[in-house]
N, C-alpha and C positions, 0 to 999 in steps of 0.2 A: 249461249242464246241460239235457238234454232233459226236459221236464216230461211225466210219464206221466198220461194221462187214463184212469182206470179205467172210465169210462162208455162208452168206445169199444170195449171188448172185445166180440167176437162171441160168440154162444152156441155152445159147443163140443159140446153134448150132442145135437145132431141134431134133437130134438123141440122143438116150439114151447114157449115159456115166457112168463111175464110179467116185466116189469122192476119192481124196487122203485124207490124214489125216488132211490137212488144209482146206478141203472143196472145193477145186477148181476142177471143172470137168476135167477129163482126156478124151480127145475126142477119139471117135472110128472112126479112119480113117485108111485106109490101107496104108502100107509103109510110116508111119510117120518117117522121117529120119533126122530131125534137131531140136535142142533144143532151147528153150527160157527160160531164168531164170527170174522169176518174184519175186521181193522183195515186201513183204506185211507187214502189221502191223508196218509201220515206226514209230519209237518212238524217241522223243528228249532226250537230256541228262537228263531232269527232269522226264522222264517216261510218258510224254504226247504224244498223237498221233500227228504226224508231217504231216502237209499238204504238199503234193508233187505237188502242183499247186499254181497258183497265185489267189488272191481274189481281185476283182475290186469293189470298193464302189463308187457309184455315189453321188456326193455332188453338192452344188450350184456352186462350182468352177470347176466342171468337175469330171473326174474319178481320184480316189486316189487308188494306187495299193499297196497291201500287198504282199511281196515277198514270195518265198518258205520258209518253215521252215527248220532248220538244223537238219536233221535226223541223229541219231547215230546208231541205231540198227534196224534190220529187221528180218523177217522170209523169208526163201527162198523156192520157189516152182519151180520145173522144169517141163515145158510143152514140148510137142513135136508137131511139125507142119510139113506139107508137102508142101503146096502151098500158093499162095498169098491170095486166098479166106479165108483160115483158119487163116492166119496171120491177115488179115483185121478184121475178126470176133473177134479174141482175143483182138486186139487193141480197137475195139469198146466197148467190155466188160469192158476193163480197164479204159475207160474214166469215168466210174461211180465209180472208186475206188480212192479217193483222198489220201489214205495212201499207195499207191502202185506205183511201177515203174518197169522198165526192165533194166537188165544189160546183157552184152555178156558173162560174166564169168560163170563158173560152180562151184557149191559148192564143197568144198574139204572134208567136214566132217559134223558136226552138222548143222542143218538148222534153229534153233530157236534162236532168239535174237543174231544174228551175226552182226559184222561190215563188211564193204566192204574192206577187207584187202587182197592184193595180196601177201604180204610178212610178215614174222614173225616180231613182235616187242617185246619190253620188257614185255608188258602186255598181248598180245594175239598172237596166231598163225595165219597164213594166213587162210582165210575162203573162198576165191575164187581163181580160176585159169583160164587162157585162155583155152577154150575148146580144148582138144588135137586132136579132130576129125575135128576141124574147124566148121564153121556155114554157112548155105546157105541163111541167111537173112542179110540185111544191113539196117541201118537207116542213111540217108544222111541229115546232119544238116546244113541248110542254116540259117545264123544269120545276120540280119540287112543288107541284100543286097540292095544297093541303086537303086531306079528305078524312082526317081522323074520326070525325063524328058521323060519317056516312055509312059505315059498316058494309063496305063493298066486299063481297065474299070471294069473288073469283076474277080471273082475267077478263072474262066477257063483260062483267058488270063494270069493271074499272075502265075498259075501253069505251063502253057505251056512255059512261059519265064524261069522259074527255071529249067525245064527239058531240055530246049535248052542249058543251061550252062553246062550240064553234058556231059561226053564222049559219042560218037555215039552209043555205045552198050546199053545205057539206053533209047534211044529215042523212041522206039516203043514197050515198055514193060509196062505191067500193074503195078500199084503201089498204095499204100495206103498213103494218105496225112493227115497230122495233122498240121494245122496252129498253131503258137505259142500261148501261153496263153494271150499275149498282142496284137495279130494281130487284126487289125481293130479298136482298142481302140483309137489310136492317129493318124489315117490317114494311107496312103499307100505310103509314101515317101520311106519306106524300107520294105523289105519282110523277114519274119522269119518263117520257115516252116520245118517240118520233112517229108521226103519222104522215104517210106519203100519199098524195093524191095526184091524179091526172086532171088537167084543166081542159075545158072544151076549146079554149083559144089561148094563144101564147100571151104571157104577161112579162113586162120588163122588171128586172130586179129592183130598180129604183122605185117604181110604182108600188110594188108589193111591200117594200120596206117602209115607204112613207105611209101606206094605207094601214099597216099593222102597228107602226110606231106612233103616228099621230093623226091618222085618218079615222074613218068610221069603224075600223076594226081595232082601234087602240085599246078598247076595254077587254078584248079577248085575251085570255091568259096564255098567249103564245109569244115566244121570244122573236123579235123582228130581226135579230142579228144574222140568222142564216140566209136572209135575202141579200146580204152584201156578197158581191160576186166571188170574193176570195175566202169566204168563211168556210171552214171545214165542216162537213157533215160526216160524223163518225158512223161507220157501217160495220166494223168488225165485231164479232161476238166476243164477250169477255172471256178471260181465261181463269179457270178455277183450279187451284193447287191444293191437294189434301182434302178435298171435299167435293160435293156434288152441287151443280147449279140448281138453286132453289126454284128456278123457273122451268127447269127441265125442257119440255118440248114447246113451251108456250111463250118463249122470249120474242118470237117474231112470227109473222104469218100474213096471209092475204085474207081479208074479210070482204066477202061479196055482198053487194047490195043491188037495188033495182037499177041504178045508173052507174056507169063506169067513168064518167067525167063530171067535173064541177063546172057549172055555168055561173061564173062570178057575176054578181050584179054590177052594172056600170058604175064607174066612180071617176071623178075628175080631181086631179091633184090641186089643192087650194093654192092660190097665188097670194103670197104675202107681200104687201107693198113695203118698200124700204122706209125707214123712219125719216122724217124731215131733217134737213141738214142742221137745223138749229137744235135738234133734240140732244139733250145732255143727260146722261145717266151717272149719278155719283158712284164712286167706287164702293163695292160691297165689302163688308168686313169679312175677315177670314172665318171660314166655317159656315157662311151664309148658305152656300149651295146645299150642304148637308141638311140644314134646317128646312130649306125649301122642299127637299125631297121627303123629309119626315112629314111635312105639312100636307103632302100629296096623298098620304096614306088614308084611305077611306073616302067614299064607300067602296072603291076598288082597292084591293089590298095586295094581291100577290105580286104583280109586277112592280108597283111602287116600293114594296118591301125589298125586292131584289135590287132595285136601283139604288136605294138608300144604303144598303149593306155594301154593294159594290163600290159606291163612291167613298164611303168611310174607309174601306180596306185599301183603296187605291191612293188616297191622298194623305193618310195618316202615317207619319214616320214610325219606324220600328220601335223606338223608345217610348212613343206615346200611345201606341196601339193597345186597346183594351177591349177584348171580346165581351167581357161582362158589361162594360159601359154601353157597347153597341146593342147588346141584347136588351138592356134596361130601357134604352131610348126607343127601340123598336116597340117594346111592350107598351110604353107610355103612349106612343103615337097610335097604336092599335086601339087601346082603351079609349083614346080621345076621338078617334075617327067615327064618321057617320056609319050607321049600320048598312052593310051590304047584303048581297044575296046569300053569302055563306056565313056560318056562325063565326063570331070572333074567336071562339075557343079553338078553332082549327088553326088560326094564325098565331095564337098565343101558346100553342102546343110546344113544349120544350124541344122535342125531336125535330119538329119543323124548323124552328128558329136556329137550332144548332146546324142543321143541314144547309140552311141559307147562309149562315155565317161562315161555315167551313168552306162552302163553295166559293164565296166571295174572297176568302183568304187565298184559296188555291189559284184562282184566276187572276186576281187583281192586287193581292196584298204586297205592300212595300216592306212589310216586316218579316217576310218569309222567304 
């Protein structure tokens, strides 16, 4: 394995800067007012460098993909940025860093060989916290959005479609895009991409998570998990062995629009009153949660499908797990669901369902 030395990166920003103790250039920009926490030197439990990207090996049977390594510890570096250009340059730099990633959290103490802990446990104290000042950047994570029937012919059309799924305040704003590590490897029936935006004002992690998870943005096909302060944002470019990256020079870049910041519309987190003391809920039968998640499919499809597949993979023991059963149940729920804004055929597409199921197996499966 080639060991990556983060301290040998050159400064890509053109202007002189100073290095911090880990070797990362601290940029000389006026009024730098929002933080980015970079986790570097990712190590596995065995002390080996962890690859924070996917490796695709070309064989006679096609591409074989090696998934991300399970990183246990990191070093933390806090950068400060001001605008979308600065953020884009930083993300471009990090594409060449296979043992680094980004989180929204802020280190709470030591920054060497730390785990991504938001809370104390028996072995270690918390190492990260949600930034108390909030942050002015967001990464919006589109994962396996089905587009099989749309005939999107190039990267520009695909990006434009993803932006069109966002709330109106994002539509005419500059952004940095990063296609997923597997984008383009197995066709374009689904889209997986990170879109990075700068906000006009700082927002707290918890407010963004709640707004996208169950607030007025809950129907947007964006995963809310990256708004958790210790959630990894993968930034390294994928590695291709024995073949050429099908995305070539279009895997990431900066798209300029009329505005450089998003002015998010005001939103107040709802207050849920506690149930009365006399409230009694009878125990639910085993498997009821999976049935509830299936019932949520339609007229919104993509995120409910992802949640149902993740739940089944997470709770089903290895001896009982059946991918064909999961696929059949998802298909039945899609057929039964109310018509949404996209064609049901996109969600019934075999390639789409297989990617959803394989993704759930890799991330949550007890049988694997």
